[in-house]
N, CA, C, O and the ligand as a Tripos MOL2 file, in Angstrom:
@<TRIPOS>MOLECULE
protein
  277   275    70     0     0
PROTEIN
NO_CHARGES

@<TRIPOS>ATOM
      1 N          19.9820   11.9450  -17.7650 N.3       1 MET1
      2 CA         18.5830   12.2560  -17.5680 C.3       1 MET1
      3 C          17.9980   11.5050  -16.3740 C.2       1 MET1
      4 O          16.7800   11.4080  -16.2240 O.2       1 MET1
      5 N          18.8570   10.9920  -15.5520 N.am      2 SER2
      6 CA         18.1720   10.2600  -14.4090 C.3       2 SER2
      7 C          18.0760   11.1470  -13.1310 C.2       2 SER2
      8 O          19.0660   11.6350  -12.5850 O.2       2 SER2
      9 N          16.9060   11.2970  -12.7430 N.am      3 LYS3
     10 CA         16.6780   12.0640  -11.5430 C.3       3 LYS3
     11 C          17.0430   11.2090  -10.3110 C.2       3 LYS3
     12 O          16.8000   10.0030  -10.2770 O.2       3 LYS3
     13 N          17.6030   11.8420   -9.3560 N.am      4 LYS4
     14 CA         17.9600   11.1630   -8.1250 C.3       4 LYS4
     15 C          16.7770   11.0850   -7.1440 C.2       4 LYS4
     16 O          16.4200   12.0640   -6.4870 O.2       4 LYS4
     17 N          16.2190    9.9520   -7.0760 N.am      5 TRP5
     18 CA         14.9990    9.8800   -6.2390 C.3       5 TRP5
     19 C          15.3590    9.6560   -4.7990 C.2       5 TRP5
     20 O          16.2330    8.8500   -4.4790 O.2       5 TRP5
     21 N          14.6820   10.3720   -3.9310 N.am      6 THR6
     22 CA         14.7800   10.1620   -2.5260 C.3       6 THR6
     23 C          13.3710    9.8280   -1.9640 C.2       6 THR6
     24 O          12.3630   10.0440   -2.6370 O.2       6 THR6
     25 N          13.3260    9.3460   -0.8350 N.am      7 LEU7
     26 CA         12.0370    8.9500   -0.3030 C.3       7 LEU7
     27 C          11.0510   10.1030   -0.2270 C.2       7 LEU7
     28 O           9.9070    9.8750   -0.6200 O.2       7 LEU7
     29 N          11.3400   11.2630    0.2120 N.am      8 PRO8
     30 CA         10.4000   12.3600    0.2080 C.3       8 PRO8
     31 C           9.9760   12.6960   -1.2200 C.2       8 PRO8
     32 O           8.7970   12.9740   -1.4400 O.2       8 PRO8
     33 N          10.8550   12.6840   -2.1710 N.am      9 ALA9
     34 CA         10.4400   12.9360   -3.5290 C.3       9 ALA9
     35 C           9.4450   11.9380   -4.0360 C.2       9 ALA9
     36 O           8.4680   12.2690   -4.7080 O.2       9 ALA9
     37 N           9.7420   10.6350   -3.6720 N.am     10 ILE10
     38 CA          8.7830    9.6040   -4.0560 C.3      10 ILE10
     39 C           7.4500    9.7220   -3.5050 C.2      10 ILE10
     40 O           6.4280    9.5500   -4.1690 O.2      10 ILE10
     41 N           7.4870   10.0490   -2.1530 N.am     11 GLN11
     42 CA          6.1800   10.2570   -1.4690 C.3      11 GLN11
     43 C           5.4240   11.3820   -2.1210 C.2      11 GLN11
     44 O           4.2090   11.2890   -2.2920 O.2      11 GLN11
     45 N           6.0860   12.4080   -2.4780 N.am     12 GLU12
     46 CA          5.4220   13.4940   -3.1170 C.3      12 GLU12
     47 C           4.8510   13.1920   -4.4820 C.2      12 GLU12
     48 O           3.7510   13.6090   -4.8450 O.2      12 GLU12
     49 N           5.6830   12.4150   -5.2520 N.am     13 TYR13
     50 CA          5.1760   12.0010   -6.5640 C.3      13 TYR13
     51 C           3.9370   11.1020   -6.4180 C.2      13 TYR13
     52 O           2.9370   11.2530   -7.1200 O.2      13 TYR13
     53 N           4.0560   10.1760   -5.4880 N.am     14 ILE14
     54 CA          2.8730    9.2540   -5.2570 C.3      14 ILE14
     55 C           1.6530   10.0070   -4.8830 C.2      14 ILE14
     56 O           0.5700    9.7410   -5.4030 O.2      14 ILE14
     57 N           1.8060   10.9920   -3.9440 N.am     15 ALA15
     58 CA          0.6530   11.7170   -3.5470 C.3      15 ALA15
     59 C           0.0000   12.5210   -4.6140 C.2      15 ALA15
     60 O          -1.2160   12.7140   -4.5840 O.2      15 ALA15
     61 N           0.7890   13.0190   -5.5960 N.am     16 LYS16
     62 CA          0.2870   13.8080   -6.6550 C.3      16 LYS16
     63 C          -0.2440   12.9700   -7.8610 C.2      16 LYS16
     64 O          -1.1470   13.3800   -8.5910 O.2      16 LYS16
     65 N           0.3430   11.8410   -8.0080 N.am     17 ASN17
     66 CA          0.0730   11.0610   -9.3010 C.3      17 ASN17
     67 C          -0.5720    9.7800   -9.0720 C.2      17 ASN17
     68 O          -0.7610    9.0650  -10.0560 O.2      17 ASN17
     69 N          -0.9530    9.3630   -7.8770 N.am     18 SER18
     70 CA         -1.6460    8.1060   -7.7220 C.3      18 SER18
     71 C          -2.5800    8.1300   -6.5000 C.2      18 SER18
     72 O          -2.5160    9.0520   -5.6860 O.2      18 SER18
     73 N          -3.4360    7.1240   -6.3780 N.am     19 ASP19
     74 CA         -4.2830    7.0220   -5.2760 C.3      19 ASP19
     75 C          -3.7050    6.0840   -4.1770 C.2      19 ASP19
     76 O          -4.3490    5.8080   -3.1640 O.2      19 ASP19
     77 N          -2.4940    5.6250   -4.4220 N.am     20 SER20
     78 CA         -1.8860    4.7510   -3.4670 C.3      20 SER20
     79 C          -1.0060    5.4910   -2.4860 C.2      20 SER20
     80 O          -0.6480    6.6530   -2.6770 O.2      20 SER20
     81 N          -0.6680    4.7630   -1.4130 N.am     21 LYS21
     82 CA          0.2260    5.3420   -0.3320 C.3      21 LYS21
     83 C           1.4660    4.5010   -0.2920 C.2      21 LYS21
     84 O           1.4480    3.2950   -0.5400 O.2      21 LYS21
     85 N           2.5250    5.1640    0.0220 N.am     22 LEU22
     86 CA          3.8260    4.4850    0.2090 C.3      22 LEU22
     87 C           3.9450    4.0480    1.7080 C.2      22 LEU22
     88 O           3.7520    4.8590    2.6140 O.2      22 LEU22
     89 N           4.2470    2.8360    1.9200 N.am     23 LEU23
     90 CA          4.4420    2.2670    3.2790 C.3      23 LEU23
     91 C           5.9580    2.1180    3.6160 C.2      23 LEU23
     92 O           6.3750    2.1830    4.7730 O.2      23 LEU23
     93 N           6.6820    1.9330    2.6290 N.am     24 SER24
     94 CA          8.1480    1.7160    2.9060 C.3      24 SER24
     95 C           8.7520    3.0110    3.4530 C.2      24 SER24
     96 O           8.3070    4.1130    3.1330 O.2      24 SER24
     97 N           9.7580    2.8450    4.2720 N.am     25 THR25
     98 CA         10.3250    3.9480    4.9560 C.3      25 THR25
     99 C          11.8080    4.1930    4.4790 C.2      25 THR25
    100 O          12.5250    5.0590    4.9790 O.2      25 THR25
    101 N          12.1840    3.3780    3.5000 N.am     26 GLU26
    102 CA         13.5430    3.6140    2.9800 C.3      26 GLU26
    103 C          13.4720    3.2750    1.5090 C.2      26 GLU26
    104 O          12.6390    2.4590    1.1150 O.2      26 GLU26
    105 N          14.3180    3.8730    0.6740 N.am     27 PHE27
    106 CA         14.4530    3.7080   -0.6880 C.3      27 PHE27
    107 C          15.9120    3.4170   -1.0980 C.2      27 PHE27
    108 O          16.7970    4.2390   -0.8590 O.2      27 PHE27
    109 N          16.1440    2.3150   -1.6790 N.am     28 LYS28
    110 CA         17.5600    1.9170   -1.9760 C.3      28 LYS28
    111 C          17.7900    1.8670   -3.4790 C.2      28 LYS28
    112 O          18.9130    1.5880   -3.8990 O.2      28 LYS28
    113 N          16.8180    2.1150   -4.2820 N.am     29 GLY29
    114 CA         17.0270    2.1430   -5.7210 C.3      29 GLY29
    115 C          15.8220    1.6190   -6.4920 C.2      29 GLY29
    116 O          14.8310    1.1560   -5.9290 O.2      29 GLY29
    117 N          15.9640    1.7190   -7.8210 N.am     30 PHE30
    118 CA         14.8110    1.4140   -8.7120 C.3      30 PHE30
    119 C          14.3730   -0.0470   -8.6970 C.2      30 PHE30
    120 O          13.2200   -0.3700   -8.9840 O.2      30 PHE30
    121 N          15.2970   -0.9010   -8.3640 N.am     31 SER31
    122 CA         14.9670   -2.3110   -8.3650 C.3      31 SER31
    123 C          14.5290   -2.8710   -7.1070 C.2      31 SER31
    124 O          14.1890   -4.0520   -7.0330 O.2      31 SER31
    125 N          14.5170   -2.0520   -6.0620 N.am     32 GLN32
    126 CA         14.0900   -2.4750   -4.7360 C.3      32 GLN32
    127 C          12.4990   -2.4880   -4.7520 C.2      32 GLN32
    128 O          11.8520   -1.5680   -5.2530 O.2      32 GLN32
    129 N          11.9500   -3.5590   -4.1880 N.am     33 LYS33
    130 CA         10.5000   -3.5670   -4.0750 C.3      33 LYS33
    131 C          10.0560   -2.7120   -2.9170 C.2      33 LYS33
    132 O          10.5680   -2.8520   -1.8060 O.2      33 LYS33
    133 N           9.1120   -1.8320   -3.1590 N.am     34 LEU34
    134 CA          8.6080   -0.9830   -2.1690 C.3      34 LEU34
    135 C           7.1560   -1.4180   -1.7180 C.2      34 LEU34
    136 O           6.3850   -1.9280   -2.5310 O.2      34 LEU34
    137 N           6.8410   -1.2210   -0.5210 N.am     35 ASP35
    138 CA          5.4710   -1.5030   -0.0130 C.3      35 ASP35
    139 C           4.5220   -0.3250   -0.2610 C.2      35 ASP35
    140 O           4.7950    0.8320    0.0620 O.2      35 ASP35
    141 N           3.4260   -0.6940   -0.8380 N.am     36 PHE36
    142 CA          2.4330    0.3530   -1.0420 C.3      36 PHE36
    143 C           1.0220   -0.1200   -0.5120 C.2      36 PHE36
    144 O           0.7380   -1.3070   -0.3510 O.2      36 PHE36
    145 N           0.2170    0.8750   -0.2710 N.am     37 GLU37
    146 CA         -1.1930    0.5940    0.1010 C.3      37 GLU37
    147 C          -2.0070    1.1590   -1.0160 C.2      37 GLU37
    148 O          -1.8980    2.3380   -1.3550 O.2      37 GLU37
    149 N          -2.8730    0.2630   -1.6230 N.am     38 CYS38
    150 CA         -3.6950    0.6790   -2.6700 C.3      38 CYS38
    151 C          -4.9010    1.4660   -2.1320 C.2      38 CYS38
    152 O          -5.1980    1.3770   -0.9410 O.2      38 CYS38
    153 N          -5.5990    2.2300   -2.9800 N.am     39 ALA39
    154 CA         -6.7660    2.9510   -2.5420 C.3      39 ALA39
    155 C          -7.8770    2.0250   -1.9340 C.2      39 ALA39
    156 O          -8.6900    2.4570   -1.1180 O.2      39 ALA39
    157 N          -7.8650    0.7400   -2.3740 N.am     40 CYS40
    158 CA         -8.8430   -0.2100   -1.8120 C.3      40 CYS40
    159 C          -8.4730   -0.7650   -0.5010 C.2      40 CYS40
    160 O          -9.2440   -1.5110    0.1030 O.2      40 CYS40
    161 N          -7.2130   -0.3990    0.0060 N.am     41 GLY41
    162 CA         -6.8220   -0.8810    1.2680 C.3      41 GLY41
    163 C          -5.8020   -2.0390    1.2190 C.2      41 GLY41
    164 O          -5.1150   -2.3400    2.1950 O.2      41 GLY41
    165 N          -5.7430   -2.6500    0.0690 N.am     42 ALA42
    166 CA         -4.8510   -3.7970   -0.0420 C.3      42 ALA42
    167 C          -3.4070   -3.3190   -0.0420 C.2      42 ALA42
    168 O          -3.1200   -2.1990   -0.4640 O.2      42 ALA42
    169 N          -2.5030   -4.1610    0.4290 N.am     43 HIS43
    170 CA         -1.1120   -3.8230    0.3280 C.3      43 HIS43
    171 C          -0.4630   -4.6050   -0.8070 C.2      43 HIS43
    172 O          -0.8230   -5.7560   -1.0520 O.2      43 HIS43
    173 N           0.4450   -4.0180   -1.4670 N.am     44 PHE44
    174 CA          1.0980   -4.6600   -2.6360 C.3      44 PHE44
    175 C           2.5480   -4.1330   -2.6590 C.2      44 PHE44
    176 O           2.9130   -3.1420   -2.0260 O.2      44 PHE44
    177 N           3.3180   -4.8670   -3.4270 N.am     45 GLN45
    178 CA          4.7530   -4.5070   -3.6350 C.3      45 GLN45
    179 C           5.0260   -4.2760   -5.0750 C.2      45 GLN45
    180 O           4.5850   -5.0290   -5.9440 O.2      45 GLN45
    181 N           5.7670   -3.2130   -5.3290 N.am     46 LYS46
    182 CA          6.1920   -2.9560   -6.7000 C.3      46 LYS46
    183 C           7.5930   -2.2700   -6.6080 C.2      46 LYS46
    184 O           7.8920   -1.5850   -5.6300 O.2      46 LYS46
    185 N           8.4190   -2.4700   -7.6300 N.am     47 THR47
    186 CA          9.5620   -1.6730   -7.6820 C.3      47 THR47
    187 C           9.2060   -0.2410   -8.1010 C.2      47 THR47
    188 O           8.1790   -0.0150   -8.7420 O.2      47 THR47
    189 N          10.0110    0.6670   -7.7560 N.am     48 TRP48
    190 CA          9.7850    2.0800   -8.0860 C.3      48 TRP48
    191 C           9.7030    2.1910   -9.6190 C.2      48 TRP48
    192 O           8.8910    2.9400  -10.1630 O.2      48 TRP48
    193 N          10.5340    1.4540  -10.2650 N.am     49 LYS49
    194 CA         10.6250    1.4460  -11.7470 C.3      49 LYS49
    195 C           9.2720    1.1300  -12.3470 C.2      49 LYS49
    196 O           8.7530    1.8570  -13.1950 O.2      49 LYS49
    197 N           8.7040   -0.0040  -11.8690 N.am     50 LYS50
    198 CA          7.4000   -0.3810  -12.4320 C.3      50 LYS50
    199 C           6.2830    0.5600  -12.0700 C.2      50 LYS50
    200 O           5.3820    0.8270  -12.8650 O.2      50 LYS50
    201 N           6.3610    1.0720  -10.8190 N.am     51 PHE51
    202 CA          5.3400    1.9650  -10.3840 C.3      51 PHE51
    203 C           5.3340    3.2960  -11.2020 C.2      51 PHE51
    204 O           4.2760    3.8230  -11.5440 O.2      51 PHE51
    205 N           6.4800    3.7820  -11.4810 N.am     52 LYS52
    206 CA          6.6060    5.0500  -12.1280 C.3      52 LYS52
    207 C           6.5650    4.8790  -13.6610 C.2      52 LYS52
    208 O           5.7690    5.4980  -14.3670 O.2      52 LYS52
    209 N           7.4530    4.0190  -14.1190 N.am     53 GLU53
    210 CA          7.5490    3.9750  -15.5940 C.3      53 GLU53
    211 C           6.5280    3.1170  -16.2970 C.2      53 GLU53
    212 O           6.1800    3.3440  -17.4560 O.2      53 GLU53
    213 N           6.0420    2.0980  -15.5470 N.am     54 ASN54
    214 CA          5.0140    1.2420  -16.2090 C.3      54 ASN54
    215 C           3.6430    1.5820  -15.6420 C.2      54 ASN54
    216 O           2.6710    0.9000  -15.9630 O.2      54 ASN54
    217 N           3.5350    2.5830  -14.8340 N.am     55 LYS55
    218 CA          2.2360    3.0470  -14.2940 C.3      55 LYS55
    219 C           1.5100    1.8940  -13.5280 C.2      55 LYS55
    220 O           0.2830    1.8120  -13.5760 O.2      55 LYS55
    221 N           2.2170    1.0610  -12.8650 N.am     56 GLN56
    222 CA          1.5700    0.0140  -12.1640 C.3      56 GLN56
    223 C           1.3450    0.5240  -10.7500 C.2      56 GLN56
    224 O           2.1280    0.1910   -9.8600 O.2      56 GLN56
    225 N           0.3580    1.2820  -10.5190 N.am     57 GLN57
    226 CA          0.1550    2.0360   -9.3220 C.3      57 GLN57
    227 C          -0.8980    1.5590   -8.4270 C.2      57 GLN57
    228 O          -1.2240    2.2160   -7.4380 O.2      57 GLN57
    229 N          -1.4680    0.3970   -8.7430 N.am     58 LYS58
    230 CA         -2.5200   -0.2360   -7.8890 C.3      58 LYS58
    231 C          -2.2230   -1.6930   -7.6070 C.2      58 LYS58
    232 O          -1.3260   -2.2940   -8.2000 O.2      58 LYS58
    233 N          -3.0030   -2.2510   -6.6800 N.am     59 CYS59
    234 CA         -2.8230   -3.6780   -6.3940 C.3      59 CYS59
    235 C          -3.2370   -4.4840   -7.5940 C.2      59 CYS59
    236 O          -3.7800   -3.9630   -8.5680 O.2      59 CYS59
    237 N          -2.9610   -5.7990   -7.4980 N.am     60 ASP60
    238 CA         -3.2510   -6.6790   -8.6720 C.3      60 ASP60
    239 C          -4.7180   -6.8720   -8.8530 C.2      60 ASP60
    240 O          -5.1480   -7.3750   -9.8910 O.2      60 ASP60
    241 N          -5.5140   -6.4870   -7.8730 N.am     61 VAL61
    242 CA         -6.9990   -6.6670   -7.9930 C.3      61 VAL61
    243 C          -7.5640   -5.4590   -8.7500 C.2      61 VAL61
    244 O          -8.3810   -5.6300   -9.6540 O.2      61 VAL61
    245 N          -7.1440   -4.2560   -8.3960 N.am     62 CYS62
    246 CA         -7.6220   -3.0590   -9.1010 C.3      62 CYS62
    247 C          -6.9890   -2.8450  -10.4360 C.2      62 CYS62
    248 O          -7.5910   -2.2260  -11.3130 O.2      62 CYS62
    249 N          -5.8370   -3.3170  -10.6120 N.am     63 GLN63
    250 CA         -5.0790   -3.1860  -11.8400 C.3      63 GLN63
    251 C          -4.3820   -4.5010  -12.1880 C.2      63 GLN63
    252 O          -3.1770   -4.6540  -11.9840 O.2      63 GLN63
    253 N          -5.1520   -5.4340  -12.7080 N.am     64 PRO64
    254 CA         -4.5850   -6.7870  -12.9590 C.3      64 PRO64
    255 C          -3.3470   -6.7020  -13.8900 C.2      64 PRO64
    256 O          -3.2810   -5.8600  -14.7850 O.2      64 PRO64
    257 N          -2.3850   -7.5950  -13.6470 N.am     65 PRO65
    258 CA         -1.1580   -7.5540  -14.4730 C.3      65 PRO65
    259 C          -1.5380   -7.8080  -15.8830 C.2      65 PRO65
    260 O          -2.4420   -8.6100  -16.1220 O.2      65 PRO65
    261 N          -0.9020   -7.1700  -16.8600 N.am     66 LYS66
    262 CA         -1.1890   -7.4350  -18.2260 C.3      66 LYS66
    263 C          -0.8730   -8.8870  -18.5810 C.2      66 LYS66
    264 O           0.1470   -9.4400  -18.1700 O.2      66 LYS66
    265 N          -1.7400   -9.4610  -19.3230 N.am     67 GLU67
    266 CA         -1.4520  -10.8090  -19.8130 C.3      67 GLU67
    267 C          -0.4780  -10.6980  -20.9360 C.2      67 GLU67
    268 O          -0.5660   -9.8350  -21.8100 O.2      67 GLU67
    269 N           0.4640  -11.6140  -20.8770 N.am     68 SER68
    270 CA          1.4450  -11.5920  -21.9630 C.3      68 SER68
    271 C           0.8840  -12.3140  -23.1790 C.2      68 SER68
    272 O           0.2430  -13.3550  -23.0350 O.2      68 SER68
    273 N           1.0980  -11.8190  -24.2830 N.am     69 ARG69
    274 CA          0.5720  -12.3760  -25.5020 C.3      69 ARG69
    275 C           1.6710  -12.8110  -26.4610 C.2      69 ARG69
    276 O           1.3800  -13.3090  -27.5490 O.2      69 ARG69
    277 ZN         -6.5680   -2.1920   -4.8810 Zn       70 ZN70
@<TRIPOS>BOND
     1     1     2 1
     2     2     3 1
     3     3     4 2
     4     3     5 am
     5     5     6 1
     6     6     7 1
     7     7     8 2
     8     7     9 am
     9     9    10 1
    10    10    11 1
    11    11    12 2
    12    11    13 am
    13    13    14 1
    14    14    15 1
    15    15    16 2
    16    15    17 am
    17    17    18 1
    18    18    19 1
    19    19    20 2
    20    19    21 am
    21    21    22 1
    22    22    23 1
    23    23    24 2
    24    23    25 am
    25    25    26 1
    26    26    27 1
    27    27    28 2
    28    27    29 am
    29    29    30 1
    30    30    31 1
    31    31    32 2
    32    31    33 am
    33    33    34 1
    34    34    35 1
    35    35    36 2
    36    35    37 am
    37    37    38 1
    38    38    39 1
    39    39    40 2
    40    39    41 am
    41    41    42 1
    42    42    43 1
    43    43    44 2
    44    43    45 am
    45    45    46 1
    46    46    47 1
    47    47    48 2
    48    47    49 am
    49    49    50 1
    50    50    51 1
    51    51    52 2
    52    51    53 am
    53    53    54 1
    54    54    55 1
    55    55    56 2
    56    55    57 am
    57    57    58 1
    58    58    59 1
    59    59    60 2
    60    59    61 am
    61    61    62 1
    62    62    63 1
    63    63    64 2
    64    63    65 am
    65    65    66 1
    66    66    67 1
    67    67    68 2
    68    67    69 am
    69    69    70 1
    70    70    71 1
    71    71    72 2
    72    71    73 am
    73    73    74 1
    74    74    75 1
    75    75    76 2
    76    75    77 am
    77    77    78 1
    78    78    79 1
    79    79    80 2
    80    79    81 am
    81    81    82 1
    82    82    83 1
    83    83    84 2
    84    83    85 am
    85    85    86 1
    86    86    87 1
    87    87    88 2
    88    87    89 am
    89    89    90 1
    90    90    91 1
    91    91    92 2
    92    91    93 am
    93    93    94 1
    94    94    95 1
    95    95    96 2
    96    95    97 am
    97    97    98 1
    98    98    99 1
    99    99   100 2
   100    99   101 am
   101   101   102 1
   102   102   103 1
   103   103   104 2
   104   103   105 am
   105   105   106 1
   106   106   107 1
   107   107   108 2
   108   107   109 am
   109   109   110 1
   110   110   111 1
   111   111   112 2
   112   111   113 am
   113   113   114 1
   114   114   115 1
   115   115   116 2
   116   115   117 am
   117   117   118 1
   118   118   119 1
   119   119   120 2
   120   119   121 am
   121   121   122 1
   122   122   123 1
   123   123   124 2
   124   123   125 am
   125   125   126 1
   126   126   127 1
   127   127   128 2
   128   127   129 am
   129   129   130 1
   130   130   131 1
   131   131   132 2
   132   131   133 am
   133   133   134 1
   134   134   135 1
   135   135   136 2
   136   135   137 am
   137   137   138 1
   138   138   139 1
   139   139   140 2
   140   139   141 am
   141   141   142 1
   142   142   143 1
   143   143   144 2
   144   143   145 am
   145   145   146 1
   146   146   147 1
   147   147   148 2
   148   147   149 am
   149   149   150 1
   150   150   151 1
   151   151   152 2
   152   151   153 am
   153   153   154 1
   154   154   155 1
   155   155   156 2
   156   155   157 am
   157   157   158 1
   158   158   159 1
   159   159   160 2
   160   159   161 am
   161   161   162 1
   162   162   163 1
   163   163   164 2
   164   163   165 am
   165   165   166 1
   166   166   167 1
   167   167   168 2
   168   167   169 am
   169   169   170 1
   170   170   171 1
   171   171   172 2
   172   171   173 am
   173   173   174 1
   174   174   175 1
   175   175   176 2
   176   175   177 am
   177   177   178 1
   178   178   179 1
   179   179   180 2
   180   179   181 am
   181   181   182 1
   182   182   183 1
   183   183   184 2
   184   183   185 am
   185   185   186 1
   186   186   187 1
   187   187   188 2
   188   187   189 am
   189   189   190 1
   190   190   191 1
   191   191   192 2
   192   191   193 am
   193   193   194 1
   194   194   195 1
   195   195   196 2
   196   195   197 am
   197   197   198 1
   198   198   199 1
   199   199   200 2
   200   199   201 am
   201   201   202 1
   202   202   203 1
   203   203   204 2
   204   203   205 am
   205   205   206 1
   206   206   207 1
   207   207   208 2
   208   207   209 am
   209   209   210 1
   210   210   211 1
   211   211   212 2
   212   211   213 am
   213   213   214 1
   214   214   215 1
   215   215   216 2
   216   215   217 am
   217   217   218 1
   218   218   219 1
   219   219   220 2
   220   219   221 am
   221   221   222 1
   222   222   223 1
   223   223   224 2
   224   223   225 am
   225   225   226 1
   226   226   227 1
   227   227   228 2
   228   227   229 am
   229   229   230 1
   230   230   231 1
   231   231   232 2
   232   231   233 am
   233   233   234 1
   234   234   235 1
   235   235   236 2
   236   235   237 am
   237   237   238 1
   238   238   239 1
   239   239   240 2
   240   239   241 am
   241   241   242 1
   242   242   243 1
   243   243   244 2
   244   243   245 am
   245   245   246 1
   246   246   247 1
   247   247   248 2
   248   247   249 am
   249   249   250 1
   250   250   251 1
   251   251   252 2
   252   251   253 am
   253   253   254 1
   254   254   255 1
   255   255   256 2
   256   255   257 am
   257   257   258 1
   258   258   259 1
   259   259   260 2
   260   259   261 am
   261   261   262 1
   262   262   263 1
   263   263   264 2
   264   263   265 am
   265   265   266 1
   266   266   267 1
   267   267   268 2
   268   267   269 am
   269   269   270 1
   270   270   271 1
   271   271   272 2
   272   271   273 am
   273   273   274 1
   274   274   275 1
   275   275   276 2
@<TRIPOS>SUBSTRUCTURE
     1 MET1         2 RESIDUE 1 A MET
     2 SER2         6 RESIDUE 1 A SER
     3 LYS3        10 RESIDUE 1 A LYS
     4 LYS4        14 RESIDUE 1 A LYS
     5 TRP5        18 RESIDUE 1 A TRP
     6 THR6        22 RESIDUE 1 A THR
     7 LEU7        26 RESIDUE 1 A LEU
     8 PRO8        30 RESIDUE 1 A PRO
     9 ALA9        34 RESIDUE 1 A ALA
    10 ILE10       38 RESIDUE 1 A ILE
    11 GLN11       42 RESIDUE 1 A GLN
    12 GLU12       46 RESIDUE 1 A GLU
    13 TYR13       50 RESIDUE 1 A TYR
    14 ILE14       54 RESIDUE 1 A ILE
    15 ALA15       58 RESIDUE 1 A ALA
    16 LYS16       62 RESIDUE 1 A LYS
    17 ASN17       66 RESIDUE 1 A ASN
    18 SER18       70 RESIDUE 1 A SER
    19 ASP19       74 RESIDUE 1 A ASP
    20 SER20       78 RESIDUE 1 A SER
    21 LYS21       82 RESIDUE 1 A LYS
    22 LEU22       86 RESIDUE 1 A LEU
    23 LEU23       90 RESIDUE 1 A LEU
    24 SER24       94 RESIDUE 1 A SER
    25 THR25       98 RESIDUE 1 A THR
    26 GLU26      102 RESIDUE 1 A GLU
    27 PHE27      106 RESIDUE 1 A PHE
    28 LYS28      110 RESIDUE 1 A LYS
    29 GLY29      114 RESIDUE 1 A GLY
    30 PHE30      118 RESIDUE 1 A PHE
    31 SER31      122 RESIDUE 1 A SER
    32 GLN32      126 RESIDUE 1 A GLN
    33 LYS33      130 RESIDUE 1 A LYS
    34 LEU34      134 RESIDUE 1 A LEU
    35 ASP35      138 RESIDUE 1 A ASP
    36 PHE36      142 RESIDUE 1 A PHE
    37 GLU37      146 RESIDUE 1 A GLU
    38 CYS38      150 RESIDUE 1 A CYS
    39 ALA39      154 RESIDUE 1 A ALA
    40 CYS40      158 RESIDUE 1 A CYS
    41 GLY41      162 RESIDUE 1 A GLY
    42 ALA42      166 RESIDUE 1 A ALA
    43 HIS43      170 RESIDUE 1 A HIS
    44 PHE44      174 RESIDUE 1 A PHE
    45 GLN45      178 RESIDUE 1 A GLN
    46 LYS46      182 RESIDUE 1 A LYS
    47 THR47      186 RESIDUE 1 A THR
    48 TRP48      190 RESIDUE 1 A TRP
    49 LYS49      194 RESIDUE 1 A LYS
    50 LYS50      198 RESIDUE 1 A LYS
    51 PHE51      202 RESIDUE 1 A PHE
    52 LYS52      206 RESIDUE 1 A LYS
    53 GLU53      210 RESIDUE 1 A GLU
    54 ASN54      214 RESIDUE 1 A ASN
    55 LYS55      218 RESIDUE 1 A LYS
    56 GLN56      222 RESIDUE 1 A GLN
    57 GLN57      226 RESIDUE 1 A GLN
    58 LYS58      230 RESIDUE 1 A LYS
    59 CYS59      234 RESIDUE 1 A CYS
    60 ASP60      238 RESIDUE 1 A ASP
    61 VAL61      242 RESIDUE 1 A VAL
    62 CYS62      246 RESIDUE 1 A CYS
    63 GLN63      250 RESIDUE 1 A GLN
    64 PRO64      254 RESIDUE 1 A PRO
    65 PRO65      258 RESIDUE 1 A PRO
    66 LYS66      262 RESIDUE 1 A LYS
    67 GLU67      266 RESIDUE 1 A GLU
    68 SER68      270 RESIDUE 1 A SER
    69 ARG69      274 RESIDUE 1 A ARG
    70 ZN70       277 GROUP 0 **** ****
């Protein structure tokens, strides 16, 4: 069930599903940190796994990390 993600596929997904932009120009896997630009203009890093599966699609200011309880 694992789709093979490529950089163009990721850019398309991000364009359709988020307000952020991808700054990274290469993709090496789910655990690689990618550079993004948030809609507010801030740059942030997330792994593709977190961005896609955990819906962490904004910078820490717009979408503060969940507090662990
Ligand atoms: Zn932001």
